VOKEGU-474410 format. One record per residue (C-alpha): residue in three letters; x, y, z. Coordinates in steps of 0.1 Angstrom, whole numbers, plus 5000, padded with zeros to 4 digits. Layout:
VOKEGU-474410
ALAXYZ ...
***
This chain:
VOKEGU-474410
MET512854556783 PRO516054646765 ALA518454366758 THR521354326782 HIS524854316768 PRO527354166792 GLU530254206769 VAL530054596771 CYS531354776802 ARG529155066816 ASN531955306825 PHE532055636806 VAL534455916799 SER533556256813 LEU531956456785 PRO532556826778 ALA529657066784 LEU527457166755 ASP525057456753 LEU521357396759 ASP520457436722 ARG522857156713 LEU521456936741 ARG517956986729 GLU519056896694 ALA520656586707 ARG517456486726 VAL515256536695 VAL517456316674 VAL517756046701 ASP513956036707 LYS513255986670 ALA515955716667 VAL514755526697 LYS511155536684 MET512255406650 HIS514555146665 LYS517655316650 VAL520355256676 PHE523655096663 SER527054986676 ILE530354956657 GLN533454766667 GLY536554866647 ARG537555156625 TYR534655186601 PRO534155566595 VAL532155506563 ILE529655276580 ARG529455516610 GLU528755826588 GLY526355636566 LEU524255526595 ARG524255866611 ALA523056016578 ARG520155776579 GLY519055896613 TRP520755626634 VAL522355706668 GLU525355516680 ARG525555346714 CYS529355336716 MET531155016723 VAL533655026751 TYR537354936747 SER540054856772 LYS542655116780 ARG545354926760 ARG543254946728 VAL542155306734 ARG545755416740 ARG546555346704 HIS543455546694 GLN543955856716 SER547355826732 SER547556196742 ARG544556176766 ASN544856076802 ARG542055856814 THR541455716848 ASP538655476840 SER539555116832 ASN537355126802 TYR535655396782 ALA533555456751 VAL534855556717 CYS532455696691 SER534955846666 ASP537455716641 ARG539356046640 ASP542856106655 ASP543856426674 ASP544256726651 ASN544557096661 SER543257246628 ASN540057446626 ASP538257176606 ALA539356926632 GLU537857136660 LYS534557136642 GLU534656766638 LYS535556726675 ASP532456936683 ALA530356696663 ASP531956406681 ARG531056566714 LEU527456586703 HIS527456226692 ASN528956116725 VAL526156296743 MET523556106722 SER525455786728 ARG525055846766 LEU521355906762 VAL520755576744 TRP522955366768 ASN519955186782 GLU518355126748 MET518554816727 VAL521054806698 TYR519254726665 PHE522354716642 TYR525754566650 TRP528754606627 THR531854426641 ASN535154316627 ARG535053976645 ARG532353716643 LYS532753626680 ALA532353986691 ILE528553926693 ASN526853616705 THR523953586680 LYS522153336702 ASN521453626727 LEU520153856700 HIS516453936696 LYS515053856662 GLU514754216651 GLN518454296659 ILE520754306628 THR524354186627 ASN526954156600 HIS528253806607 PHE526653466603 SER527553196628 LYS529652896616 ALA530653086584 GLY534152946590 ASN532952656568 LEU533252896540 THR535953136550 THR538652906564 LYS541052726540 THR540252386555 GLY536452446553 LEU536552556516 CYS538852276507 LEU536652016523 ASN533252156512 LEU534052186475 ARG534551816474 LYS530851766479 LEU529852006451 HIS528551706431 TRP525651686455 PHE524452036445 ASP525652086409 SER527251896380 ALA530152146380 ASP533752006387 PRO535552206414 ASP538852126396 THR537752366369 PHE537852676392 PHE539652576425 PRO543352466425 ARG543852126441 CYS543952136478 TYR544751876505 ARG544451866543 LEU547851706552 ALA546751606587 ALA544151366571 LEU545951046562 ASP544050966531 GLU544451316517 ARG548251306525 HIS548550986505 ALA546651146477 PHE548851446478 ILE552051236478 GLY550951036448 TYR549351346432 ASP547951196401 LEU551251076386 PHE552751426388 SER556251316380 HIS555151136349 LYS553151436337 CYS556051676345 ILE558451456324 LEU556051466296 LEU555851846299 CYS559651866299 SER559651676267 LYS557051896251 LYS558552226262 LYS562252256265 ARG562452616275 GLU561152766307 SER560153086290 ASP557352896272 LEU555652816305 CYS554153156313 PHE551953376292 SER552553746298 PHE551154076285 PHE553754326274 PRO552354636256 SER555754666238 GLY555354316225 LYS558554196241 LYS559053886262 LYS561853816287 GLN564153546276 SER565253266300 LYS568853276310 ARG568852926323 GLN571352686307 SER570752316306 SER572552006296 PRO570851726277 VAL570051396293 ASN569251086272 ILE566350926290 SER564050816262 GLN563350486279 THR561950676309 ILE559850886287 ASN558350576272 LYS557650446307 ALA555950776316 LEU553750736285 LYS552950386295 VAL551950486330 CYS549750766318 GLU548150536293 ASP547350286321 PHE545950566342 LEU543650676314 GLN542550326308 SER541650266344 LEU540750586362 GLU538950396389 HIS542150246402 SER544950426420 ASP547350136425 ILE549250186392 ASP552349966392 THR555250206390 ASN558250316410 LEU557250666422 GLU560550736440 THR562550666408 GLN560350896387 GLN560551176413 THR564351156414 LEU564451186376 TYR561851476378 TYR564051666402 LEU567051616380 VAL565251756350 VAL563352046366 HIS565652156395 GLY568952016384 GLY569052206351 ALA569051896329 GLU567251906296 ILE565651596281 ASP567251506248 SER564351336231 SER563551266195 ASP560751436175 TYR558951106176 LEU558651116214 VAL557751476214 ILE554751406191 HIS553651126214 CYS554051346245 LYS551951616230 ALA549251376222 MET549251226256 LEU549151566273 GLN546051646252 ARG544351336265 MET545451406301 LYS544051756298 ILE540551606294 VAL540651426327 ASN542751696345 PRO541352056339 GLN544252196359 LEU547052066336 GLU547552396319 ILE548052596352 GLU550352336369 GLY553652406351 ILE556552176358 HIS558152316389 ASN555752136414 ILE555352456435 TRP552752426463 ILE551452676488 ILE551352556524 LYS548752746545 PRO547652736581 GLY543952666576 ALA542452946597 LYS544753246593 SER544353546570 ARG546353816553 GLY549053576542 ARG550253496577 GLY552153176579 ILE551953096542 LYS555052936526 CYS555952796492 ALA557952476485 ASN558652256455 ARG559951936470 LEU557951676488 ASP560351636517 GLN560352016523 ILE556552026524 LEU556151736548 ASP558851886571 LEU557152216572 VAL553952056583 LYS555651846610 GLY556952156626 ASP553652256642 PRO552051956661 LYS549052176672 LEU548052256636 ILE548451886627 LYS546351786657 GLU543552036647 ASN543751936611 LYS544452296600 TRP547352256575 VAL546352266539 VAL548552246508 GLN547252396476 LYS548752386441 TYR550352706431 LEU549452856397 GLU552752836379 ARG551352966346 PRO549253266355 PHE548353566334 LEU550953836340 ILE550954216334 HIS554354366329 ASP555854046341 THR554154086374 LYS551753846391 PHE548553976407 ASP545353856423 VAL541853986422 ARG539854096452 GLN536154056446 TRP533454156471 PHE530153986475 LEU527354006500 VAL525153736515 THR521953856530 ASP520253516536 TRP521253156535 ASN517753016530 PRO516853126504 LEU520553166496 THR520653536485 VAL523853656469 TRP524854006458 PHE527854046435 TYR529854366435 LYS530354496399 LYS533754646407 CYS536854486420 TYR540554566421 LEU543854386412 ARG546554356438 PHE550054366424 SER553254356444 THR553254736441 GLN549754886442 PRO546054796434 LEU544454856400 HIS540754916395 ALA539054656372 ARG535854466364 PHE535854096369 ASN533453796367 GLY533953496390 GLN530253456399 ARG529853086392 ALA532752986414 LEU531353186443 ILE527953036439 TYR529352686440 ALA531352756471 LEU528252906488 GLN526052606479 THR528452356495 ALA528352566528 GLN524652636528 ASP523752346551 LEU526652426575 VAL526352806581 GLU523652896607 SER521053096588 ARG519553376608 LYS517153646596 ASN518354006600 THR521853896594 PHE524153966565 GLU527853936557 LEU530254106534 TYR533053876520 GLY536153926500 ALA537053656476 ASP540553626461 PHE541053496425 MET543953456400 LEU543653446363 ASP545353186340 ARG546753266306 ASP543353216291 LEU541953476316 HIS540053196333 PRO539353276370 TRP540653046398 LEU539253086433 LEU541953096459 GLU540153166491 ILE537153356507 ASN537753606535 SER535353726562 SER535754086574 PRO537754196544 THR539954496551 MET538554836544 ALA541755026552 PRO542355276523 SER545955196514 THR545855366480 PRO543655616462 VAL542055316444 THR541155126475 ALA540155456493 HIS537455506467 LEU536355146463 CYS536355046500 ALA534155346508 ALA531755276480 VAL531354906489 GLN530554996525 GLU527955256515 ASP526455016490 THR526254746516 LEU524054976538 ARG521855046507 VAL521254676503 VAL520854586539 LEU518954896552 ASP517455106523 ARG515854806506 ARG513954726539 VAL512155056535 LYS511855056497 ARG512354736477 THR513354936446 ALA515955136464 ASN519255206447 THR521754926456 GLY524855096441 ASP527154856424 PHE525754546441 GLN523854316417 LEU521554036429 ILE522953736411 TYR521353436430 LYS518353366451 LYS517253016457 VAL515552816485 ARG517752546499 ASN517052196488 SER517051916514 PHE520651786517 PRO520851446499 PHE521651166523 VAL522550806521 MET521250536544 LEU523250216545 TYR521649896558 VAL523849596564 TYR522349246569 LEU524548976584 ASN523548616578 GLY525348306588 ASP525147986566 ASN525447626578 ASP529247636575 GLY529447936598 VAL530448166570 LEU529148526576 GLN527448686546 MET526749056543 SER524149226521 PHE524149596515 PHE521149806506 ILE521650176499 PHE518850426497 ARG519550776485 GLN517151076489 LEU517651356463 
***
């Protein structure tokens, strides 16, 4: 019995008549596809996937869209049905080539009608919730894992990377900018204190007196822009000595966070120096000591070199994409006020604040990030395919490049491996965003599900088409032939999941003769 699909409406558009030879051709293709279990459905505009599947002998059972959605797709046609099927990504065109394409679409629409009662064996959708994987048969393939939001939401990534020590000895602070969930009270307190940020910034101001030294840029002409900022000296050597003392205490006792200092006073001084245009008038003696202290601080804080002195943070709604709702701020009161403005996000614990890379690598004085694709074809064993090509996204247009951020991706996937629902015959293509620091070290910013495949430039038109075709090579062609060409996808990781380490805590309560309650703790850890 074919599987039922309650989310799909069974109303159809009237199809134009085809000659008998074309109908016979359609029937032959359909019979072969049904016999070989090659019926697919696509939600969204994915012409490369559609054409790639058809070229492999698959027949589409068209998904059905509401009139509102279809009106944007084919606004010139008048439909009376409340819903109808769409099996084409093409818009209306009156050219001769377009007429030939429309004729091909008519044939595919006929074949779609012929397979309406057949089971769909391959789903490609742009939303995870479009298909309920629990209702799928085990042989049906889909392109989204359930509960992958633990990896692809900002809150999920922020929370999961903190347990990386259970899986690997790597430190997430070496590849993921500090991130805090502001709705969590303990994390908000950690963010407000932020590892003595004001003391470190004062030391940075003492070490580097000009803002132009804070960013490393690449200029083919060998020229660097000069800062136009004017500053006035402030004699605060006593405060610098205090900052040195606090940092020394911090290094001496990393296990304690209750360092005795007036944070508010230090923040006021920090804002005066950084935002008020004041320059610290310090002696060479203090500069030498500040440099030495910063070198020591760098050992315990791998992010010291990317932080800069302007205290810029990115405030992100935890489950949105494409930059929606993201804001930047550099004052504590501004950040907390922004978060307070949306009680729903606070209640759902979806506000995150992440340190902004103030000292990135620049090209022509322009910031950019790196879009890197990778494919997961199984979560147990965790099987990861890394795409050899990527592109840089400037404020103007993308640039084709090669990039290596493999280890950071593996670490992120490891921490989510026990949370994502592993299902055979499921895969997912992700788009990870990175930035580079002045040493060309990659910093993972976020991981996106359903990365856009819209060809916005000639660069993305080529790369997006290639990564979709190569995805089909990995997912489908390797099923038939294990040595099949996988294009630019490279298998970089495959490992069976280890049992998640857990801790059992036993508490024994004993009362003595004086009525004093004694507690004994016994902790057992399985690795």
